[in-house]
N, C-alpha and C positions, 0 to 999 in steps of 0.2 A: 539421197542427200538429206541429212538430218538438220533440223533447225537448231542452232546453238541456243542453249538455255543457261542463263547466268543468274537470273533472279532467284533468290533464296539459297544460292550455293555459297560455300565458304571461299570466296574470292579474296586473295591477298591484296593488300592496299596497292593501288597503282602508283602512289606517291611514296611508297615505302623505301625504295632504293634511293631516291633523292634525299630523303631525310637521314638515312643511316650513313650515307657517303658525304654529307655536308653540302651537296649540291643545292638543296633547298635553302633559300635565303630569307631571312626574317627582317623586320622593319629596320633594325639597327645595324644591319650587315651590308646595306647598299652604300657603296662608296662613290665619291665623285671628286674631281680635282678641286682643291681650294675649300674643302669641307671644314667648317668650324664646329665647335662643341659648346653646348649650353649645359649648365649645371644649376639646378634649382636650389634656392635657399629657402628652408622651411622655417615657419614661425616657431619660436621657443615657448610661446604661450598658447592657450586654447581660446581665450576670450579677452578682448580688450582693444586697444588702439595703438598703432605704431606712432610714437611721438618723434622719432628721428631715425634716419638711416644715413650712415657714413660709409661710402664705398671708395674713399680716397686711396686707402692702402691697397685694395684689390685692383683698382684701375692703374696703380703704379707698377704692377707686375708686367714684365715683358710678355707679350702675347695675348694680354687681355684686351678685348675689343670694346666691350661695353658691359655695364651692369644696369639692367633694367629694373626699376622699382615703380611703385605707384606714383612716384613724383615725376618720372620722365618717360614712362611707357605710353605709347599712343593708345587712344581709345577709339578704335575704328567704328564701333557700334554702340549705341546708347540705349536702345530699347530691349526689353526682356525678350520680345519675340524673335529678335535676331539670334539669340543664344538657345532657342528651343530646338530640340532635335526629335527624331522619330520616337524615342522612348522617354521624352521629357514629361515633367509632372506639372501640377499646378504650383504656383509660386514664382520665385525669381531665381533663375539659374545662376550658379556661381560664375563670377567674372574675374579671372586672374589679374592681379596688379591694377585693379580699378579703384581701390580705396585703401585708406590706412586701417580700416576695421578688420579685426581678426575674429573669425566666426567658428573656427574649429582647429583642433590640434594638427600641427604640421602643415598648416595652410601655406601654399607657396607665396612668398613675399618678395622674392627677387629672382632674377635670372642672370647669371654670369656667363658671358660668351667669350671664348678664347680660341686660340689657334690649336690647342690640344685639350683633350679631356682632362689630363692630369693637372694642367695649369688652371683650367676652369674650376675643378674641384677644390684645389688649394685656395684659389682666390675667393671662393665662396665662404671659406672659413674666416676670411679677413673682413667680411662685411659686418660692420658694427650696427646693431639695432637696439633702440631703446623703446620700451613699451610702457603704457599705462594699463596694467593688467586688472582684470575683473575676475571675480569668483565664478568659475564655470558651473553649469548645471548639467550633469551627465548621468544622473542616477535614475534609471527607469523604475526601480522598485519604489521610489518615493513618490511616483506619479500615479499611483493606483486610482486616485479619485480626481485626476486632472486631465483625463482623456477627452477628446472631442471627436465627433463623428467624422470619419474619413471622407474627404471631398471626392467627387468624381473627377475624371479627366485623364488619368493615366491609361495608356493603351493596354487593354486586356483586363483592367480592373472592373469588377462587377460588385456593386454594393450588395451585401448579403440580404436575403429576403426571408423573413420569418413566416410561419404558417400555422394555422390551427390555434389552439389555446394551450400553451405550454404550462402555465401555472396551474390550471385546473387539472390537466392530465397528470402532471407531476405529483400533485397533492393526492390523487386517487391511486397512483401506482403503488402496488404492495412492496416493490423492491426499489430502493432509491440509492443513488450514489452521487457524490460531488467531490471534486478536488481541483487544486490549482497546479499548473505545470509551467515551468519556466525554462528558458534557455537564453544564454548570453549571446552577444554579437559574434559573428564569425567573419573572417576576411578571406577573400579569394587569394590564393597563393599559386597562381600558374608559374611554371618555371621561367617562362620568358617575361622579362620585365617590360613595363610599358615604355615604348620608345617611338620617336618620330624622326625621320630623316627627310628634310625639305630640300629638294634640289632646285636651285634657281637656274632655269634654262636661259640660253642666250637671248631669246626673244622676250624674256621677262615672265614667262609662264612658270607655274609651279608644278613640279612632279613630286608628289608626297608619298613616301612609304611609311605607313602607320600601322601600329598594332590595333586592330579593330575587328569587331564581328560584323561590321556593316560599312563597306567603302562608300556606298551611295549616301548613307546617312551622314558620314563624316565629311564628305565632299560638300553636301548641302549646308552643313554647319559652317565650314570655312567660307563658302560663297556668301552666306548671309552676314556673318560677322565682319568679313573684310571687304564686302561689296564687290565681289569678283563675279565674272561670268563663268558659266560652265566650261567654256572653251579655254579658260585661263587656269583651271585647276584639274589635274588628273591625280587621283588617289588610288594607291595600290596596296594590297595586303595579300600576297599569294600564299603565304603560310603564317600560321599563328600558333605559338607555343602554349596553348591553353587559354580559354576565355572564361567559360562557365558563367557568363553574364557580366563579367567585369569590363568587357569591351563593347557592350551594347550602346553606351553613351560615349561621346567624345571626351577623352580625359584631358586634363589641363596641359600636359606636355605638348599636345597637338597645337593648341592655341599659342603657347609660348614659342614653339619652334617656328610657326608660320609668321608670327609677329616679328621675331628677331630676324628672320630671313628677309622680310620685306623692308625692315628698317635699315639693316646693314648692307643690303644688296649682296648677300653672300648665302651660300648653302649652309644649313645649320642642322645639327643633330642634337636632340634632347632625349636622354634616357633617365628614367627614375631609378633610384636605388631601391634595394629590398625594403629598407625602412620606410621610404616614401610610398611604397605600394600600400602601406597601411593608412595613408593620408586621405584616401578617397574610397567611398563605397564600402559596404559590408552587408552581410545578411543581418537584418535588424533583430535585436533581442525582443522577446515577447513575454508577457505574462498572460496565461490563458486559464480560464476556468471552464470546466465541462461538468454538466449535471445530466444524469441519465435516470429515467424512470422506466420500469419494465414490469410486466406480469410475471407470475411465478414460473411460467413456461419459457421465459426469455423474450417474449414479444415486446419490442420497444414501443412505449407509449409516449415518451417525452424525451427530447434532446435539447439541451441548451449549451451553447458554446460562445463564450465571449473572449476577445483578445485585445490587449493593449500593446501597441507596438510603437517604436520610436521613429521619429523623423527629425530632420534638421530644422533650424530656426528659419530657413529661407525657402524651403521647398516641402511639399507634402508627398512623401513617398507612400505608396499604397501597394498592397498585394492581396491576393485571395487566400486568407488564412482560415476563416471559419466556414466558408462556403461548402467545403467538402463534407462537413457534418450534416448538411442538408441534402446531400446527393448519394453518399455511399450506402446508406441503409434505409429501408422502408420505415417511415415514421410520419404520422400525420400532424404531430404537434412539435414544431421546431422553433426555437427562439435563438436568433443569431445576432451578435453585436461585434462590430470591429471599430476600434477607437485608436486614435493617434495621440502622442504627446511630443512636444518639441523639446529637443535636447541640443546642447552645444556640440554637435558632431557634424561631420559631413553627411550629406544626404545618403541614406542607405541605397542599396543597389540590388537589382535582381541577381540572385545566386541560385544555381541549379535547382529547378523546381521551386521557384519563389512562392512562398505562402504554403504550398502543399507540403513541402519537406518538413515544415514546422507545425502547421495546423493539424496534419494527420497524426503527428506524434501524440498530441493531447487526446484526440478522439480515440485512437487505437489502444492507447494505454488505459484510458477510462473504460473502454469496452472490455479489456482484459480484466480489469479490477471488478467490473460488474459480473463477469463470468464466475469469479470465485464466490461472490455473494450469492449467486444462483446455484452454485455447485454444478456448473455446466461446462462442458468442453468449449474452449474459446472458438474453435472452428465451427462447432455446432451452433453456437450463438450467432455467428456471422451468417451462416447458411439460413438460420431461422428468420433473419431480418434482411434477406437478399432483396435488393431493389430492382424490379424488372424495368422500371423507367426512371428518368431523372425528374424527381418531384420538384426540384428548384425551377426547372423550365417547363414542366408539364409536357415533356416530349419523350418518345421512346428513344433508346440508344440506337444509333445506326448499326451497331453490333455490340455484343457484350458476352465474352466467353469467360467471365470470372468464375462461374461454377466449375468449369473445366479446369481453370487454373488452380482453384482450391484442390480439386480431386487429384490432378497430376502432381502438384507440388507436395501434397500430403503423402501420396503413395511413394514418391521418390525419397522423401525425407524419412518415412517410417513413422508418421505422426500417430498412427493407431497404437503404437507401443508406449506412448507418453504416459508417465505417472500422473495421476489426477491432482495430487497435492504437492506443494513446494517441499523442498529439502528431502525428497524421497530417493534421490539417486546420488551416489557419491563414488569417487574413486580415490581412496586414501584420504588425503586432506582436501581434495578437489570436489566441490559440489557441482553437479551437472544439471543444467536446466534447458528446457525447450520452450520456445515462444514463437508466436506468429503474429502477423498483421496483414492488413489489406493496404493497397495503394491505388491511387487514381490520379490521372493527369489528362489535361485537355488535348484533343487531336484536331488542330486547326490547319486550314489551308488559306494562304493569303494570295495576293496578286503577284505574279512573278513572270519574268520574260526570259527568253532564251533564243539564241540563233544557232543555226547549224550550216556547215559548208561541207559538201561532199565533192571530192576532187575526182578527176577521171582515173586516177590511180587506185581508187577505192578507199582512200583515207578519209575519215570523217573527223571534223573538228566541231565541237559544240562548246558554247560559252554562255555564261551568265554572271552578273556581278554579285554573286553570292559569296559565301565564305566557307572555309574549312577550318574549324576551330579545334581540330583534332578528332572530329567525329567520324571522318571517312567520307566527306562530301565528294571529293574527287572520285573515289571508288564507286559510290552509289550512282552518281550521274553517268559515269562511264558504263556501268552495268545496264542502266536503263536505256541509254542510247544504243549500245551494242545489241541488246535484246530486241529493241523496237525495229531496228533496221537489219537485224540478222547478220551482223558483222562480227568477225573475231575481235576480242578485246584489244589486241595489240594494233588494230586498225583504227581505234577510236582515241581521241585526245579531248579531254575536257579542260577548259580554262575558266578561272574564277578570280575574284578578288581584284577587279580592275574596273574603274568607272567608265572606261571606254566600251565595256561590254553592256548588253541589255540590262535594264534595271531589275533589281531584286531586293526584297526587304532584308534587314539584318538577320543573321543566323541566330535564332533564339526561339524559345517556346516549343521546341521539338516540331517545328513546322517546315523545315527546309526541304526534306524529301517530298512532302506533300505539295509544297508550293513550287519549288524550282524543278523537282522531279516531274511534276505534271506538265510543266512548260517544256522540259526536255523531251518527254514522250510525245507531246503534241507537235513540236517542231520537227522531230524525226519522222512522224507520220506524214507530215507535209512533204518532206524530202522523198519519202517512199512513194507517194502518189506521183511526184515528178518522174522518178525513176521508172515507175510502171508505164507511164505514158510514152516515155522514150523507148522502153522495151517493146511496146506494141508496134512501134514504127520501124523496128529493125527489119531488114529485108528477110522475107519468109519467116517472120516472127511466129512462133508457136503460141504466142499470147495475144495475137491480133484480135481475136474474138472473145477474149476473157474479160470478165468483170473484176474490179479491184478486190471484191470480197472473196474471189475464188483463188487468189494467189497468196503466197507467203514469201518472206524474204529470208534467205539463209546462206551464210558464208559468201556474201557478195553476189548472190544470184536472186533473180525473181523467177519463181516457178509455180506451176499449178499445184494446189494442195493434193489433188487426186492423181496427178501425173508428174511426179518429181523429175522425170527425165526431160520434160518440156520446160527448159530453163534458159534464161538469158542473163548474162553477167552484167553487173552495173557498168563495168568498163566498156563492154561492147556496146551497150545501149547509148552511153554518153559519147563514145567516139563516132558511132554512126550518125548520132544527132548533132555532131560537131559542137559538143558542149564540153568545155574544160572543167567546169564546176557547177554545182547546183547549190543555191543558197536560199535559206528561208529564215524568217524571224517570227516569233509569235509571243503573245501574252496570254497566259492561262489564268482564268478567273474562276473561283469556286462557284458551284451551282447555287443560285439564290433559292431555288425551290427546295433543294436538299438541306440548305442551311436552315431554312424555316421549319422543316419537317422533323429533323432529327437532332439529338444531342450526341456530340462526338467526343468520346473519351477512351483512353486506354486504361487498363486495370492490371493489378499485380497481386499475387499472393506470396508472401515472404515467410519462410520457415528458418529458424535459427537455433543452433545449439551453442551454449556457452559453458565454460568451466570457470569457477570462481574459487580461488584459494581461500579457504575459510579463515586461515590465520592472518594472511597478508592482504586480502581484499583484491588481489590482482585478478583481472578479468581477461579471458581469452575467448574470442569468437572462433569456435572450432569448425563449424559448418554453416553454410548458408545455401538454401535452395530457393531460388526465385523463379516463379512461374509467371510469365508475361503474356497477357492478352493485348497485343499491340498491333493488330491488323497484319497486313502482309509484310514479311521481312524481305527487304531488297537484297541486302548483302549480309549473309549469315555470319561471316567472320567478324566484320566490323560491328554488327549488331550485338553479337555476344561480347565483344570488347566493350561496347558502350555500357551494357548492363553490368558487366563485371566491374568496370571502373566506377560506376555509380554505387555499387554495393560497397566497394572499398571506401568511397567517400561517406557512405552511410555509417560504416563502422567508425570512421574517423569522427564523424559528427556526433555519434552516440557516446563515444568514450574519451575523446581527446580535444577536439577543436573548441577553443574559447579565446576571444580577444579580451584581455583583462584590462579594465579601466581603473586608473587611479582617480577616485572621485574628487580628490582635492585638486589635482592638476588637470583633470579632464582629458588625460592622455592614455592611449593604448600603450601599455608598458612592455608587452612581449612582441614588439614589432620586428621580429626576425624569425628565421626558420630554426633557430636553436631553441627558442622558448615558445613559439607558436607550434604546438604539437600536431602533427598529422600522421595518419597511418603510414607505416613503413613495411617493408617486406616481412619482417618478423611478426607483424600483427595479423598478417593475412594467411589463412589456411585454405580449406576446401570451399570453393565456390562453384555452384552448378546453376546454369541458366537453362530454363525450359521455355521455348516459344510455343504457346498454344495456338493451333490453327484457328484463325478468326477471319473468314471471308467477309468482306465489307464492300458492297457495290455502291454505297452511298457516299462514303467519306471523301473520296477523290478518285480520279481515273486509275490510280495505281493500287488503291485499296490499302495504302500504307498510313499508319497513324503517327509515326515518329517515336523514337525510343530514347532520346537524350536524357529525359528527366524522370520517366516513370520508374527507372531502375533504382533511384534513391528513395523515392516515396515509400514509406512503410518500414524501411530497414531499421532506422533508429528505434522505432517503437517495438519492433519484433525483438531487438536485442534487449531492450529494457524489460520486456515481458519475460524473456528467457532468464534474465538475471533474477527477477522476482521468483520465478519457478525454481531456480537453483537455491536461492538463499532465504526466501520468505521475507525479504526486506524490499520495500518499494521505494525507489528513488525517483522523484518527480522533477528534479532539477538537473538540467543537462549542461555540460557533459557529465556522464556518470563516472566519477573518478573514485579511486580506492578509498580516499578519505571519507567519502559520503557513505560508503558501505560499512566501514569499520565502526 
């Protein structure tokens, strides 16, 4: 009898059928009798004051129940701390409909609630608003000399630390390089719009279906803001049509839907439009300067990396932008600076690999530029300055297989055949270029809980209040549970996205498998021990004198490792023990000792081939090979999908994505999917993902590092470097569009 092995295998998504058949229901698809519909009225100005609102005409429409504005909306909480959430920042969180002040473009200024969505939307167009407008300040480029040191406070933010003497080392370095790199804001554009359905139950309690990456976080937000007990609010999000960081914090439609439901004593649904999806959060634009000093053999002697990033006027958004330049390469003299400037925009928000996706762009392009000054192969330069430990923390890495990633990626790509100089390869009017870059992302484990219930029929149900934002959490957790207890996959069900389940942090930061997966493994091990004890008590049990470490669990049986024939089934053990089900719950906590001893990061080596039309400037990414050193892979199929999707976004980030601001109006002008360009099928060609074996006994019990974000880090820089190799023209302003090449 063989033990079923699922970890690392290409398992299809366990939730795949539900999604393709429409069985999977999203936040705005849950219906209830008497449901009403809210439609948000957005501000027509970016900065100023509302001097008057007239909702008379809207209220006169049949079916309109109420128009909430700052003049009549309740203010259930008055302190900033009531509006703080698990991912909140220093400053004052935005409060919808609390004041006549307008602080950003498309700010929600009213909510129309009606018996139908169509009536609510039409009525919203009849709300008349008068403003005293002020000139908005949204130009990051004009703020170069107006930045301030980023404050501490945001979860995960680490103030950058300089070391050595950069100025002295830079002055002595025989080869020097310095340049500025810029990129504009980018908006999350998941297919599923943000929506909330609040069901008012007969007993007055609220059942809330919300688009979120963290049901526990949003439940706590609702409880604090509206003064409710945990027993009065149940929040669910079983499926999410893409998050990418946009759902880490509670969005304003949640507040508005709950407020309206409580005031009207009706169930309410509020869904934002595609245009309104541009009214909150975005990857912040940055201005970055990198300076490098090196010896003639390529040894780095000095690194400087400064970044100026935007935040709102009311909160201080921070992310780790420059820190990577102090970790990726060996260098004793590093000067890092990260500064913010306040603009009249909504607070920026974490977007896939926040900070790293943009900070590594500047570092990896600068390193490529240095390689040409040295007349040195870009890969050779990186290997020359390979960092065996994390100098920022002064700790060894728990594991680091980046050398192997370089080697395997380069071999698969054919890097050895690369021409050393730009513009050396062409096919007709097409210039061909090869570029590469490194990537790095943190591998963290948080505190997470899970419960498991094994029935006498051999069915196992495991649950945790985590999320699946499209990453494959359902599948990964099912695989971990099935592997741990030795059950067939179809005997295991995993539940998530429900605050009635054991607590888990929001899904973000590539930590869900490490955090929740460790809890799933731990709770299933507890069930296994119970099953083993019952199996020992079976009449004439062949396991009566066995120790737990002498047995294994396979296909619903407990058996001796050295004597597979001596087995007792789970069902037999439970029936003879007169137990209908076994239940356990646990909370997994990362090892404090290991956290102090090691630095935990995943790494990548990205190789890219582009073609550029010399006459038209059109760019095509023909090939990408990404070699990932990301610890143990739990589900190969979903892991490959994760990295492939991140590469697609990296292509989109490098060549297309840009939220265009009109500086006079302070508004994002391309707030739709027709004008906000993202990569489509025609833009994507050959993508190959390599997972480099990287055993890690320290990072967590699973040895998994998480893969959600490492796949995008380094991709835009590798594309930029390939474009330079093709054309001989360096573009340092992202996205790289054809007008910048011509």
